[in-house]
C-alpha positions in Angstrom: -110.5 10.2 -16.8 -109.0 8.1 -19.5 -107.2 11.2 -21.0 -105.7 12.0 -17.6 -104.3 8.5 -17.2 -102.8 8.5 -20.7 -101.3 11.9 -20.1 -99.6 10.7 -16.9 -98.2 7.6 -18.7 -96.8 9.9 -21.4 -95.0 12.1 -18.8 -93.5 9.0 -17.1 -92.2 7.6 -20.4 -90.8 11.0 -21.3 -88.9 11.3 -18.0 -87.5 7.8 -18.4 -86.3 8.6 -21.9 -84.6 11.8 -20.8 -82.7 10.0 -18.0 -81.5 7.2 -20.3 -80.3 9.8 -22.8 -78.4 11.7 -20.1 -76.7 8.6 -18.8 -75.7 7.6 -22.3 -74.0 11.0 -22.9 -72.1 11.0 -19.5 -68.6 9.6 -20.0 -68.0 6.5 -17.8 -65.3 7.0 -15.1 -62.2 4.9 -15.6 -59.7 4.6 -12.8 -56.2 5.4 -13.9 -53.3 3.4 -12.5 -51.2 5.3 -9.9 -47.5 5.1 -10.3 -45.7 4.3 -7.0 -42.0 5.2 -6.8 -39.7 3.6 -4.3 -38.0 5.9 -1.9 -34.5 6.7 -3.0 -31.6 5.2 -1.0 -29.7 7.5 1.3 -26.9 9.3 -0.5 -23.7 7.3 -0.6 -25.4 4.1 0.7 -24.7 0.8 -0.9 -27.6 -1.6 -0.5 -26.8 -5.3 -0.7 -29.5 -7.6 -2.0 -28.9 -9.9 0.9 -28.8 -7.2 3.5 -32.0 -8.5 5.2 -30.2 -11.7 6.1 -27.7 -9.9 8.4 -29.7 -8.4 11.2 -32.1 -5.6 11.7 -30.2 -2.7 10.2 -31.4 -1.5 6.8 -28.6 -1.6 4.2 -25.9 -2.8 6.7 -24.4 -6.2 6.0 -21.7 -8.4 7.3 -23.7 -9.1 10.5 -23.2 -12.8 11.1 -20.5 -13.7 8.5 -17.0 -14.7 9.5 -14.8 -11.7 10.5 -12.8 -10.2 7.7 -9.3 -8.8 8.5 -8.3 -5.3 7.7 -5.7 -2.6 8.4 -5.0 -2.2 12.2 -5.7 -5.8 13.2 -2.9 -7.4 15.3 -2.5 -11.1 14.6 -0.8 -14.0 16.3 0.6 -16.2 13.5 2.1 -19.5 14.4 4.0 -21.8 12.1 4.3 -25.1 14.1 8.0 -26.2 14.4 9.2 -22.8 13.1 9.8 -20.5 16.1 11.5 -17.9 14.0 8.3 -17.4 12.0 5.8 -17.5 14.8 5.2 -14.0 16.0 2.7 -11.1 16.3 2.0 -9.2 13.1 0.1 -6.0 12.2 -2.0 -5.7 9.1 -0.5 -2.6 7.6 -2.3 0.3 5.9 -2.1 -1.5 2.6 -3.8 -4.6 4.0 -0.7 -6.8 4.1 1.2 -8.7 6.7 5.0 -8.9 6.2 6.5 -12.3 7.2 10.1 -13.2 7.0 11.0 -15.7 4.2 7.8 -15.1 2.2 7.4 -11.3 2.4 4.1 -9.4 2.2 1.0 -11.5 2.2 -2.4 -9.9 1.4 -4.7 -10.1 4.4 -7.5 -7.5 3.8 -10.8 -9.1 3.3 -9.7 -12.5 4.4 -10.8 -14.5 7.4 -8.1 -15.9 9.7 -8.6 -19.4 8.2 -8.1 -18.0 4.7 -5.0 -16.1 5.7 -3.6 -19.2 7.3 -4.0 -21.1 4.1 -2.5 -18.3 2.0 0.6 -18.3 4.3 0.9 -22.1 4.2 0.8 -22.0 0.4 3.6 -19.5 0.3 5.7 -21.5 2.7 5.1 -24.7 0.7 6.5 -23.0 -2.4 10.2 -23.9 -1.7 10.5 -23.2 2.0 8.7 -25.8 4.2 7.4 -29.1 2.9 4.3 -29.5 5.0 3.7 -26.2 6.9 1.0 -26.1 9.6 -0.1 -22.5 10.2 -2.7 -20.9 12.6 -3.8 -17.3 12.7 -5.6 -15.6 15.6 -6.7 -12.0 16.2 -4.8 -10.6 19.2 -6.3 -7.2 19.0 -9.0 -5.8 16.7 -8.8 -2.6 14.8 -10.7 0.3 16.5 -14.2 1.6 15.9 -15.1 5.3 15.4 -18.0 7.3 16.8 -18.9 10.7 15.5 -21.6 13.3 15.9 -23.6 14.2 19.0 -21.7 12.3 21.8 -19.6 14.0 24.5 -16.3 12.6 23.3 -16.3 11.6 19.7 -13.3 9.8 18.3 -11.5 6.5 17.9 -11.8 3.7 20.5 -10.5 0.2 20.9 -13.0 -2.5 19.9 -14.1 -5.0 22.5 -15.9 -8.2 21.4 -19.7 -8.3 21.8 -20.0 -4.5 21.8 -23.2 -2.8 20.9 -24.0 0.7 19.7 -25.2 1.6 23.2 -21.9 0.5 24.7 -20.0 2.5 22.2 -22.0 5.6 23.1 -21.3 5.0 26.7 -17.5 4.7 26.0 -17.7 8.0 24.1 -19.1 9.8 27.2 -22.8 9.4 26.5 -25.1 11.4 24.3 -24.6 15.1 24.0 -27.5 17.4 24.9 -28.6 17.8 21.2 -28.4 14.1 20.3 -31.2 12.4 18.5 -31.0 9.2 20.4 -33.2 7.3 17.9 -31.3 8.6 14.8 -28.1 6.6 14.7 -26.3 5.6 11.5 -23.7 2.9 11.2 -21.2 2.6 8.3 -19.4 -0.7 7.7 -16.9 -1.9 5.2 -17.6 -5.4 3.8 -16.3 -7.1 0.7 -14.7 -3.9 -0.6 -17.9 -1.7 -0.2 -19.2 0.6 2.5 -22.7 -0.1 3.7 -24.7 2.5 5.7 -28.0 2.2 7.5 -29.9 3.2 10.6 -29.4 1.0 13.6 -31.1 0.5 17.0 -29.1 1.0 20.3 -28.7 -2.8 20.8 -27.2 -3.4 17.3 -23.9 -5.4 17.5 -20.7 -3.6 16.4 -17.8 -4.9 14.4 -14.2 -3.7 14.3 -13.7 -0.7 12.0 -17.4 0.4 12.2 -18.2 4.1 12.2 -21.2 5.3 14.3 -22.8 8.7 13.7 -25.2 10.1 16.2 -27.4 12.7 14.5 -28.5 16.1 16.0 -32.1 16.6 16.9 -33.9 19.6 15.6 -36.2 20.3 18.5 
């Protein structure tokens, strides 16, 4: 009886020793870090670091900043007390407005207030001692809509327009339009920003809307 008990204890110790040896030989699993790469930006897109501050569109900026003038804008410029200088002017293709006495004044990228100050500075330089100048936009430059709409092209901009209104002006969606795949391109501070936008996204003059084609 005593031999049987001792034999059982020997077998138990042997099994424990084998299990410990096997565990010691098995290499411990070490989790390796997984590299996560950011998705590349769309081709040709310029992403501003402050883009999130300008509305819901990814990569589109200039949403709630003062309007910047560009070619095609028609302006009403008034120089108080100087009827010969007060008139309507067009920002030309080079981004200038040509005013008698002072010649071409850069307007592209300026707000109306900044342009008024620039004109006043020119007039103050040997023409008018204390000029008072105001600048207002009479008519904005057009917007463009391309892709899967019934009448793509160039259209006059109306204040407070949305992407949805622009599509309606262009005759509505074409049969193959991807109604949830709309990309907006906007020039701002000398760069072009592109990003997907929802139908209620506000437009600005000079914007280009592209409605993509659906695959199914």
